[in-house]
Legacy VTK file of the C-alpha trace (Angstrom):
# vtk DataFile Version 3.0
C-alpha trace
ASCII
DATASET POLYDATA
POINTS 102 float
0.000 0.000 0.000
1.334 3.406 -0.963
1.481 6.140 1.669
-0.257 9.332 0.569
1.497 12.551 1.459
-0.093 15.977 1.445
1.327 18.333 -1.149
0.682 22.054 -0.859
-1.437 23.534 -3.668
0.653 25.141 -6.390
-0.031 28.249 -8.432
1.438 28.690 -11.906
3.841 31.595 -12.176
5.998 33.392 -14.732
8.644 35.646 -13.245
12.396 35.669 -12.794
14.276 33.964 -9.982
17.890 33.929 -8.859
19.452 31.214 -6.719
22.642 32.146 -4.896
24.572 29.371 -3.158
27.925 30.526 -1.842
29.788 31.980 -4.813
27.484 30.377 -7.407
24.713 32.439 -8.989
21.969 30.888 -11.147
19.283 32.798 -13.070
16.027 31.165 -14.015
12.259 31.468 -14.294
9.602 30.439 -11.784
7.217 27.776 -13.107
4.995 27.445 -10.044
4.961 28.266 -6.350
3.425 26.813 -3.198
3.630 27.673 0.479
6.382 25.054 0.753
8.577 25.923 -2.223
9.100 26.736 -5.884
9.625 24.901 -9.152
11.821 26.875 -11.541
13.606 26.296 -14.832
17.327 26.973 -15.242
19.740 26.636 -18.164
22.602 25.719 -15.841
22.823 22.540 -13.781
21.852 23.145 -10.146
22.888 20.261 -7.879
20.374 18.536 -5.618
21.084 19.284 -1.964
22.500 22.757 -2.605
21.309 25.366 -0.081
21.196 29.096 -0.672
19.032 32.156 -1.125
16.178 31.954 -3.632
15.270 35.438 -4.842
11.810 35.847 -6.372
11.472 38.798 -8.783
7.715 39.267 -9.139
6.752 42.749 -10.442
4.633 43.443 -7.337
7.083 42.131 -4.764
10.650 40.925 -4.524
11.751 38.568 -1.777
14.704 36.398 -0.810
14.007 33.145 1.033
16.458 30.449 2.183
15.863 27.344 0.059
17.263 23.887 -0.672
17.259 22.055 -4.009
15.272 18.831 -3.567
14.976 17.558 -7.135
16.116 18.126 -10.688
14.168 16.916 -13.727
15.720 18.002 -17.039
15.994 21.777 -16.627
13.394 22.108 -13.851
14.570 22.447 -10.267
12.432 21.872 -7.194
13.170 24.048 -4.162
11.821 23.702 -0.654
11.865 26.761 1.570
13.948 26.241 4.707
14.051 28.331 7.839
11.624 30.849 6.427
10.042 33.289 8.840
6.398 34.064 9.494
6.868 37.200 7.365
8.259 35.075 4.502
5.235 32.774 4.720
2.881 35.772 4.673
4.642 37.240 1.611
4.506 33.899 -0.246
0.832 33.495 0.640
0.101 37.027 -0.621
2.057 36.381 -3.829
0.118 33.157 -4.425
-3.139 35.108 -4.018
-1.989 37.691 -6.562
-0.998 34.966 -9.024
-4.202 32.984 -8.480
-6.457 35.958 -9.332
-4.811 36.824 -12.653
LINES 1 103
102 0 1 2 3 4 5 6 7 8 9 10 11 12 13 14 15 16 17 18 19 20 21 22 23 24 25 26 27 28 29 30 31 32 33 34 35 36 37 38 39 40 41 42 43 44 45 46 47 48 49 50 51 52 53 54 55 56 57 58 59 60 61 62 63 64 65 66 67 68 69 70 71 72 73 74 75 76 77 78 79 80 81 82 83 84 85 86 87 88 89 90 91 92 93 94 95 96 97 98 99 100 101
């Protein structure tokens, strides 16, 4: 029997992201976002397990949230937010609301 795990609802998105891990800097585009993380596409290879600052460049709000790479499928990278504050969660929730209503 397969264990079912809850997955946060995702909202499709189209805006720029940067991922900075130490001295490495990756530029990409957000594909979708949830309260738990982001899926983004990158041209460069981003290694699973890498931890850094994920910067979201939405026209209405810009934010930087600590994140960890949890998967890589072709050019799409899955990030989970780590150690994000209550304020970060509120900003992500607001951003998801903005994206959901467009």
